[in-house]
C-alpha angles and dihedrals in degrees: 000000000000117000138192115025098339122102125239113286094020093121092052090048090053091051093048091048091051091050093049091048091052094047091051090049092051094046092051093049095052096056114077115209133212132020120341119245119238092216131040116267091220108037100014093230116144115271110226114250093234090058091048091051094044095050114033111210096023113162104177136059118241095262094050091045091052090050091050092047091051093057116095114242120214116211136162122248127235116254104200093180095068096228123180091259093059092048093053094060 
């Protein structure tokens, strides 16, 4: 399927690599690190002890976390081909 100078299967390898990179990024983002706060970083309401024990490093109460999760996040994609468009940014 691949043409030009790329070897067979190179396109599929790029797709798989992109998927793995994204999964690693998401896994790392979901896991808070460090010591849990006793009060929410946004609204300063107490964080329940069960939440602090269940998620080490939690910084937000449930309500603030749900608000933050509901917000759309804009992020740029990865262009592994190195096209002119990606080099101009």
